[in-house]
C-alpha positions as CSV (number, residue, x, y, z in Angstrom):
1,X,10.0,21.8,14.4
2,X,7.5,21.3,17.2
3,X,4.4,21.0,18.1
4,X,2.6,20.6,20.8
5,X,-0.2,18.7,20.1
6,X,1.6,16.1,18.6
7,X,4.4,15.4,20.6
8,X,5.7,12.4,18.6
9,X,6.5,14.4,15.6
10,X,9.7,13.0,15.0
11,X,8.5,9.3,14.7
12,X,5.3,10.3,12.6
13,X,8.1,12.0,10.0
14,X,9.8,9.1,10.0
15,X,7.1,7.4,8.5
16,X,5.9,10.0,6.0
17,X,9.0,9.9,4.6
18,X,9.5,5.9,3.7
19,X,5.8,7.1,2.8
20,X,6.6,9.2,-0.2
21,X,9.9,6.9,-1.1
22,X,6.8,4.3,-1.5
23,X,8.2,2.2,1.5
24,X,7.1,1.8,5.4
25,X,8.6,1.3,8.6
26,X,7.3,-1.6,10.2
27,X,3.6,-0.4,8.7
28,X,1.2,1.0,6.4
29,X,1.2,5.0,7.1
30,X,-1.9,5.4,9.1
31,X,-3.8,8.3,10.7
32,X,-5.5,7.4,13.6
33,X,-7.7,10.4,15.6
34,X,-9.0,9.8,18.9
35,X,-10.9,11.8,22.0
36,X,-8.1,12.5,23.8
37,X,-9.1,10.7,27.2
38,X,-9.7,13.2,30.0
39,X,-10.8,15.8,28.0
40,X,-13.7,17.3,27.5
41,X,-14.5,17.6,23.7
42,X,-15.0,20.7,21.5
43,X,-16.5,21.0,18.2
44,X,-14.9,22.8,15.2
45,X,-15.6,25.9,14.0
46,X,-18.3,25.9,11.4
47,X,-17.3,25.3,8.0
48,X,-17.0,26.9,5.4
49,X,-16.2,30.3,6.9
50,X,-16.9,33.5,5.4
51,X,-14.9,36.0,4.6
52,X,-16.4,38.7,7.0
53,X,-16.0,36.2,10.0
54,X,-14.1,36.9,13.3
55,X,-10.8,35.2,12.7
56,X,-9.4,34.9,15.7
57,X,-12.9,33.6,17.6
58,X,-12.5,31.3,14.6
59,X,-9.2,30.4,15.6
60,X,-10.4,30.1,19.2
61,X,-12.8,27.1,18.7
62,X,-10.1,25.7,16.1
63,X,-7.4,25.5,19.0
64,X,-9.6,24.8,21.2
65,X,-10.9,21.5,19.5
66,X,-7.7,20.4,18.2
67,X,-6.7,20.6,21.5
68,X,-8.7,17.4,22.7
69,X,-8.2,15.5,19.9
70,X,-6.1,12.9,20.3
71,X,-3.6,12.3,17.0
72,X,-1.8,8.8,16.9
73,X,0.3,7.4,14.1
74,X,1.0,9.5,11.3
75,X,-2.3,12.2,11.9
76,X,-1.5,15.3,12.4
77,X,-3.0,18.4,14.0
78,X,-4.1,21.2,11.6
79,X,-6.5,24.1,10.8
80,X,-8.1,24.1,7.6
81,X,-8.4,27.5,6.0
82,X,-12.1,27.8,3.6
83,X,-14.6,29.8,2.6
84,X,-16.1,26.9,0.8
85,X,-15.8,24.7,-2.5
86,X,-15.5,27.4,-5.2
87,X,-13.9,29.8,-3.2
88,X,-10.7,30.5,-6.1
89,X,-14.0,31.6,-8.6
90,X,-14.1,34.2,-5.6
91,X,-10.3,35.2,-5.8
92,X,-10.6,36.4,-9.5
93,X,-13.6,38.5,-8.9
94,X,-16.8,36.1,-8.6
95,X,-19.4,36.1,-5.3
96,X,-20.3,33.7,-2.9
97,X,-23.1,32.7,-2.0
98,X,-23.9,30.8,1.4
99,X,-26.4,28.2,2.2
100,X,-29.0,29.4,4.6
101,X,-29.7,26.4,6.4
102,X,-26.2,26.2,7.7
103,X,-25.9,22.9,5.6
104,X,-22.2,23.4,5.3
105,X,-21.3,24.7,2.1
106,X,-21.5,27.5,-0.1
107,X,-21.0,28.2,-4.1
108,X,-20.3,30.6,-6.6
109,X,-22.4,33.7,-8.9
110,X,-20.8,33.0,-12.4
111,X,-20.1,36.5,-13.1
112,X,-18.2,35.9,-17.0
113,X,-20.5,37.0,-19.7
114,X,-17.6,37.4,-22.5
115,X,-14.1,36.0,-21.9
116,X,-12.7,38.5,-24.3
117,X,-14.1,40.6,-21.4
118,X,-12.5,38.7,-18.6
119,X,-9.3,36.9,-19.7
120,X,-7.0,37.7,-18.4
121,X,-8.0,36.6,-14.7
122,X,-6.2,38.2,-11.6
123,X,-6.3,37.5,-8.2
124,X,-7.7,40.2,-6.2
125,X,-10.0,41.6,-8.8
126,X,-13.5,42.6,-7.9
127,X,-13.7,41.9,-4.2
128,X,-11.8,41.5,-0.8
129,X,-11.9,37.5,-0.5
130,X,-8.2,36.8,-1.8
131,X,-6.9,39.5,0.5
132,X,-8.9,38.2,3.3
133,X,-8.2,34.7,2.8
134,X,-4.6,35.6,2.9
135,X,-4.9,37.5,6.0
136,X,-6.7,34.5,7.6
137,X,-3.7,32.5,6.4
138,X,-1.6,34.4,7.8
139,X,-2.8,34.8,11.2
140,X,-3.7,31.2,11.3
141,X,0.1,30.7,10.7
142,X,0.9,32.8,13.4
143,X,-1.3,31.1,15.9
144,X,-0.5,27.8,14.7
145,X,3.2,28.5,15.9
146,X,4.7,25.5,18.4
147,X,1.4,23.6,18.6
148,X,-0.8,23.4,15.2
149,X,-0.1,23.2,11.6
150,X,-2.0,25.3,8.6
151,X,-3.6,23.3,5.7
152,X,-3.6,23.9,1.7
153,X,-6.4,25.4,0.7
154,X,-8.9,23.0,-1.5
155,X,-8.3,24.9,-4.7
156,X,-11.4,23.4,-7.5
157,X,-8.5,24.7,-10.0
158,X,-7.6,24.0,-13.8
159,X,-11.3,23.0,-15.7
160,X,-13.2,23.4,-12.3
161,X,-12.1,27.3,-11.8
162,X,-13.8,28.1,-15.0
163,X,-17.1,26.1,-14.1
164,X,-17.1,28.6,-11.1
165,X,-16.3,31.9,-12.9
166,X,-18.6,30.9,-16.1
167,X,-21.0,28.2,-15.1
168,X,-21.3,24.8,-16.2
169,X,-24.0,25.2,-18.9
170,X,-22.5,28.1,-20.3
171,X,-18.9,26.4,-20.4
172,X,-20.7,23.3,-21.9
173,X,-21.7,25.3,-24.9
174,X,-17.8,27.2,-25.0
175,X,-16.6,24.0,-25.8
176,X,-18.5,23.7,-28.8
177,X,-18.9,27.2,-29.8
178,X,-15.3,28.5,-28.6
179,X,-12.5,26.2,-28.0
180,X,-10.0,28.5,-28.5
181,X,-11.5,31.0,-26.0
182,X,-11.6,28.4,-23.4
183,X,-8.1,27.5,-24.2
184,X,-7.1,30.9,-23.3
185,X,-9.1,31.1,-20.4
186,X,-7.2,27.3,-19.3
187,X,-4.1,29.4,-20.1
188,X,-4.8,31.5,-17.4
189,X,-5.7,29.5,-14.7
190,X,-2.7,28.0,-15.7
191,X,-0.9,30.6,-14.6
192,X,-2.9,31.6,-11.6
193,X,-2.4,28.4,-9.8
194,X,1.0,28.6,-8.7
195,X,1.1,32.6,-7.9
196,X,-2.1,31.3,-5.6
197,X,-0.2,28.3,-3.9
198,X,2.8,30.1,-3.5
199,X,1.4,33.1,-1.8
200,X,-0.7,31.3,0.6
201,X,2.3,29.3,1.1
202,X,4.1,32.1,2.4
203,X,1.6,33.5,4.1
204,X,1.1,30.6,6.6
205,X,4.5,30.2,7.0
206,X,4.9,26.4,5.8
207,X,8.2,26.4,4.9
208,X,9.9,24.5,7.5
209,X,6.9,23.3,9.0
210,X,5.2,21.3,5.6
211,X,1.9,21.3,4.3
212,X,-1.4,19.1,4.6
213,X,-5.0,19.7,4.1
214,X,-8.8,18.5,3.7
215,X,-7.3,15.1,2.7
216,X,-4.8,14.4,6.1
217,X,-1.8,13.6,4.2
218,X,1.6,15.6,5.2
219,X,4.8,16.5,3.4
220,X,7.0,18.7,4.5
221,X,7.7,19.9,1.1
222,X,4.6,21.5,-1.5
223,X,1.8,18.9,-1.0
224,X,-1.9,19.6,-2.7
225,X,-5.0,17.8,-3.4
226,X,-5.8,18.2,-7.6
227,X,-8.9,17.1,-8.9
228,X,-11.1,17.8,-12.0
229,X,-15.2,16.9,-10.8
230,X,-16.2,18.6,-14.6
231,X,-14.3,15.7,-15.9
232,X,-17.3,13.8,-15.8
233,X,-19.0,15.9,-18.2
234,X,-15.6,15.7,-20.5
235,X,-15.1,13.2,-23.1
236,X,-11.8,11.4,-22.9
237,X,-10.7,13.6,-25.7
238,X,-11.5,16.9,-24.3
239,X,-10.5,15.9,-21.1
240,X,-7.0,15.0,-22.7
241,X,-7.0,18.6,-24.4
242,X,-8.5,20.8,-22.1
243,X,-7.3,19.3,-18.6
244,X,-4.2,17.0,-18.5
245,X,-1.8,19.6,-19.6
246,X,-3.5,21.5,-16.6
247,X,-3.5,18.9,-13.9
248,X,0.0,17.6,-15.1
249,X,1.6,21.0,-14.6
250,X,0.0,21.3,-11.1
251,X,1.6,18.0,-10.3
252,X,4.7,19.1,-11.7
253,X,4.8,22.1,-9.9
254,X,4.1,20.5,-6.2
255,X,6.7,18.0,-4.7
256,X,3.8,15.7,-3.8
257,X,0.3,15.8,-4.7
258,X,-3.2,13.4,-4.4
259,X,-6.0,13.3,-6.8
260,X,-9.3,13.4,-5.9
261,X,-11.3,11.3,-8.1
262,X,-15.0,11.4,-7.8
263,X,-17.1,8.8,-8.6
264,X,-17.4,6.2,-11.4
265,X,-18.6,8.4,-14.2
266,X,-14.9,9.8,-14.2
267,X,-13.5,6.4,-15.1
268,X,-13.1,7.0,-18.4
269,X,-10.4,8.7,-18.0
270,X,-8.3,6.5,-15.7
271,X,-5.1,6.1,-18.2
272,X,-5.0,10.0,-18.6
273,X,-4.8,10.5,-14.3
274,X,-3.0,7.7,-13.8
275,X,-0.7,8.5,-16.2
276,X,0.0,11.5,-14.9
277,X,4.2,10.3,-13.8
278,X,4.7,13.3,-10.8
279,X,1.5,12.7,-9.7
280,X,2.0,10.5,-6.0
281,X,-2.0,9.2,-5.0
282,X,-5.2,8.7,-5.5
283,X,-8.5,9.8,-2.9
284,X,-11.5,7.3,-4.7
285,X,-14.9,9.1,-3.9
286,X,-17.4,6.2,-4.4
287,X,-20.1,7.0,-6.3
288,X,-23.5,8.7,-4.5
289,X,-25.9,6.2,-4.2
290,X,-23.4,3.3,-5.3
291,X,-21.3,0.9,-3.1
292,X,-19.2,1.8,0.0
293,X,-15.8,2.3,0.0
294,X,-15.6,-1.5,0.5
295,X,-17.0,-2.5,-2.3
296,X,-14.3,-0.9,-4.5
297,X,-11.6,-3.3,-3.7
298,X,-10.2,-4.2,-7.1
299,X,-10.5,-0.4,-8.0
300,X,-8.1,0.1,-5.4
301,X,-5.6,-2.7,-6.3
302,X,-6.0,-1.0,-10.1
303,X,-4.7,2.1,-9.0
304,X,-1.9,0.4,-6.6
305,X,-1.0,-1.3,-9.7
306,X,0.1,1.8,-11.5
307,X,2.5,2.4,-8.3
308,X,0.4,5.4,-7.0
309,X,-0.9,5.4,-3.4
310,X,-4.5,5.1,-2.9
311,X,-6.3,6.7,0.6
312,X,-8.5,4.7,2.3
313,X,-11.2,6.2,4.8
314,X,-12.3,3.3,6.8
315,X,-13.2,1.9,10.0
316,X,-10.8,0.0,12.7
317,X,-13.1,-3.3,11.8
318,X,-12.7,-2.5,7.9
319,X,-9.3,-2.1,8.0
320,X,-8.3,-5.6,9.5
321,X,-10.9,-7.8,7.8
322,X,-11.0,-6.0,4.1
323,X,-8.1,-3.4,3.5
324,X,-5.2,-4.8,4.7
325,X,-5.2,-8.1,3.3
326,X,-6.1,-6.8,-0.1
327,X,-3.9,-3.7,-0.6
328,X,-0.2,-2.9,-1.2
329,X,1.2,-1.6,2.6
330,X,3.7,0.6,0.9
331,X,1.4,2.2,-1.4
332,X,-1.8,3.1,1.0
333,X,-2.3,5.9,3.4
334,X,-5.2,4.7,6.2
335,X,-7.1,7.1,7.7
336,X,-9.5,6.3,11.1
337,X,-11.4,7.4,13.5
338,X,-11.7,5.2,17.1
339,X,-13.5,6.2,20.2
340,X,-10.1,6.0,22.4
341,X,-6.7,6.7,22.7
342,X,-6.3,2.8,23.5
343,X,-7.9,2.0,20.7
344,X,-6.0,4.2,18.6
345,X,-2.8,2.5,19.7
346,X,-4.3,-0.7,19.8
347,X,-5.1,-0.3,15.8
348,X,-1.5,0.7,15.5
349,X,0.2,-2.0,17.2
350,X,-2.2,-4.3,15.3
351,X,-0.8,-3.0,11.8
352,X,2.7,-3.8,13.2
353,X,2.1,-7.1,14.1
354,X,0.2,-8.2,11.0
355,X,2.0,-6.3,8.3
């Protein structure tokens, strides 16, 4: 594989292979991005894309934006296809509404009135969103050949998938009134997860190129972010009964996976999540209104004590003064943005000299 936007690809691949083996070469795994010297900067396309958008125009802007960035260390140039956070609900018949103020989000309109009538859920049922996404990923794969990668989708799967099609309030009542139907619904989305991933994997021609995503990890094999944001409203017993089996299946299906851990209200599930043997890492998201990432070092150390890697997005100074002295270098992936190519190169040299 060659990527014109990543001339040092071979060296980066060696670091990624060491990282997934919980090893390191000279320094921690680190993705550093900066504006490319002497090149006018171009912003990326608006987020999210809509199924009705002109995909060629979208990819023209994405490619122009990637061409003017410097991808140092383990940073990989990629385009992230996305119809928004709840896109998987649209893939099985839901409708996506997009914010009119261009705030960069979308949400699903729940459509399941009775589980008995809706199950099993099917890809492509009810609208064209699924076929349009396959087309977007296919076109992106063709456009990126030899230049950039196509990211895996942000799949809000397992219980979050049910939230998107049923609605959080009614799903909460279902847990009390009809848990057997919730189990049937979970069985449906558990079957859909590998089908969804594999179809996108083929459409984007990711075999031989590798996989990456909105968390800028990279794997030469099948990788994805897994999550369950709704877990903040589930008791530990409910989480273990309804969510944990699905999460475990997702991690077992993937070659590598990282859990998007969204806030302290989900920490009641710490042991269950970190106990998934096939889960590689944790991306901790600080609670809104709470301490910034620098205030969670002890929690990151707890995650590393379970032999999971941790994702740390921070400034170069925070990396040097807060995180690098405290974290195991073979179990951390740093994501850093700097202002110049020289700063990017200097940070990587500093890591080599101080590891």
